[in-house]
N, C-alpha and C positions, 0 to 999 in steps of 0.2 A: 695289436691294440698298447699291449704294453711297453712295446717300445716308444711308439709314438708320446705315450703318458709320459714316460722318463725323461725324453726329449724335451718335450713342453716343459716337464718341470726344471730341469737345469738352466734351461732358456730364462726360464722366469726368477730361479737365483743366479743367476749371471748377471742381469741388469745392475743389482747393489756393486757388483764388483767391477762393471765397466764404470759405473757413477764415481768410485774411488780410485779407480785408474786414471780418470780424469783429472783429479784432485790433485793426486800426486804429481801428475803429469806438471800441474800448474804451478804446483811449489815448485817444482825442480825448476820451470821456467825463472821463476821469482828468483831462485838462487841462483843461476846461473847468470842473470841480469845484475843482479849486487855485485856478484863475484869479477864481471867485467866491468863493472863502475869504478870498483878498487883499482883494478889491473890501470884502466884507464889514467886513472887519478896518480896510479904511482908512475905511470910513464912519462904521463907530462910532470912531475914533481921532478924525475931524473932528466929529462930534457933539459932543464931548469939548471940544474946540478951541471951537468955534461956541458951547457954552455959556459959556467965560470971555471971549469976545469976541475971542480969536487967533485966529479966521479969518473970514474972509470971508463971507457968505451964498451969493456965487456960485459958491465954492470947494467948499462944503457942499454944494449941489444938485449941482453935476459929479460929486462923488463918489456920491451917492444915482442918477445917471443911469446912472453908471459900474456899480455897484451890480447895479441892474437888468437893464441889459443884460448884464451876468454869469450873471444869474438866466436870461433866453431863452436865452442860448447852451448853459447847461449841459442844458436844456429840448431843445432840440433835437438837443444829440449825444447824449442818451439815448435818444429815439425812434431815430436813425440805428441807435445801437446793439443796439436791441430787433429792427428790422427784418433786420438783418444777420445777428443770433441765430436768429431764427427759420428765415431762407432759407438759412443754413449747418447747422443741426441738424434741417431738414424732413425726416424719413424715411418710408421706404416700411414696409408691415409687414414686409417681408422685410430691415430693416434697413439698405439700401442710401439713398443720397439719393433723394429722390423725383423729381427730374428725370431722375435714370441711369437708377432703375426704369420711370419712362416708357418712356424712348426705348430701353432693353431691352425691353420688353412692345410695341413697335413695331418693333422687330427682329423678335423673335420672331414675330410676328403675318405679316409681310412674308415668313419664309421660309417658314412654314405655306402662305401662300397658293403662292407659288412652287413647293414641291413638291407643292400638287394640281392645278398645268397639266401634270404628268407623266400621261396617259393611261394604263393598264397593262391588257392588252387582257384579258377573261377567260377566256381560253381560245385554244389553239393556231388560227391563223388567219390569215386576208390581208385587208387593208384594198383597197376599192373606192369610185370613185365620192367619193373625197376633195373636200372643196369648203372648205379650209382652205390659206391659205399663211403666211407667217411675216407678223407684221407683223397680220396679220388680228386683230378684236374679235369674241371670243366672246359669245355673251348664253348665260345660265343655261337649259334645256330647249330649245336650239336643235340639231336635228341634224347636222353637220359632216362624216359621213361614215358610209359602210355597211362591216360587218363580217361578214364569211361564217367562222365555225369550219371548223376540218378536223373529219374524225369519220367515224361513220354518213351514210348517206344518208336522209333522210326525205324524207315527203311528207303533208298535212294533208289529209284529205277533209273537208268539209261534209257531215252526215248529217242527214237530217231525224228528227224526233222519233217519228215512227211506225215507222221503220226501225230506231233505236236499240238496241231490245231484244234483233236478231238479230246485236249486232255484239259479241263479245268479245277480248280479248288472243289473241294466239298462231293467232288463223285464217287461212286463207290468203288472200292477195290478189293481184291482179292493176291493174298501174297503164299506161294508155295516157297517152301526153303528147306534144304537137304539137312539141316540138322533136325527138322521135324518133319521126318518123312510120311506121308501118306494125310499128312492135315494139312488145310487150307484154313490162314488167318484172315481175317475179316479187317476190312480199314477203310478209310479216306484219302482222298488225293488232299492233302494239307496245301501245299505251294507248290508250282512250275518257276523255275529256275531259268529263265528265258536268256541266259548270257553263257558262252564257253568260251574257253582259251582261244578256240579258232579265230573269235570275232574283236582278238586284241591284237594289233598291227605293232609289230618290237622293230620300230626304227634304227638305227646305227648311220653314221657317218653322216655327209651333206646330201646325200641322194635319197629320194622319195622312195621307198620299198616298191618293188614290182606285185601288182595285187596278184597276176596270177602264181606266185610264187609263196606271196605270204599268205593269201585267203586259203581254206580246202572250203567244198561244201559238203554234203551229205553229215553234218557233226551230228553229235548226241545231246541231247539234254535232258541233264537230271531233275526230276521230281520227287518230290518229298513225299511219304505217304503213311498217314498217322495209325499206329496200331488200333484196335478199338479195346476198349477195355474187357468187353465179350469174349477175348481169348484167351484170358486166365491172368495168371502171374508168370513172364515168361523169361526167359536167362538167353539173352540171343548173344551170340559170340559178335563184338564187333567184326566187320568186313566178312562173315556169312552169305552165301551166294546162293541163288535158286532166281524164281521169277515172280512177274508181278502184272495180274491183268486188271485195266482199268475201265470200267464202262462209260464211253465218250457220248460225242454227240450224233454219232453214226449207229446204224442197227447192231453193228459187231462190237466186240471188244479190241483193245489195244494192247497187249500184249508184249512186255521185252522183259530183257533181263535184267536181276541186280545188279 
């Protein structure tokens, strides 16, 4: 950021310098024009004198060479004036000097990138397993930490397809975790996620995918179970395993692993 600010300040200070350079170039062109006019008048006067044999051929040739040199000097001065004018009057669509506008855009992008370095949590919670230190290089889509949101305790049960029709939101459920041996946690089915990755066909190329190869049968579906407050304060490790049983519409129970 410091380098960007300094570059922008230098570009803004350079605008008056470009203006002064353009003004000096205009004066140089005017001076070269005046010198050419004098050289042409002298060459014309010497031509009359040479016609009357009042001037040597050598002096007459010298005046012609001086005139030609003055013409070259004027062309060079005019080219420099044109270049200085284009540099000074180069404007961006915003009306600013193009160099100033360029550095402002770079500074704005640098500020935006800096703002994106601030990661805001999606909810109240805590960070665990932080793998980031000051000065570390971060790559896109590379996990650097784990975030555990505060709030209701949920567990996800994986239910086979043939038992899914017996499970509905609101049904009573029981959860047994290895983290709490000998304890049965009470809860209710909060929602049933009736879609799996196996239900998505990933196609590539110009040919349609073969169903037999792309679609698998007998998949598992996620069922979210919200634990009751009657279980007390729970400190559930994220990813802990166990078993869950939900009372379905049939007389029995639907029990599956978490």
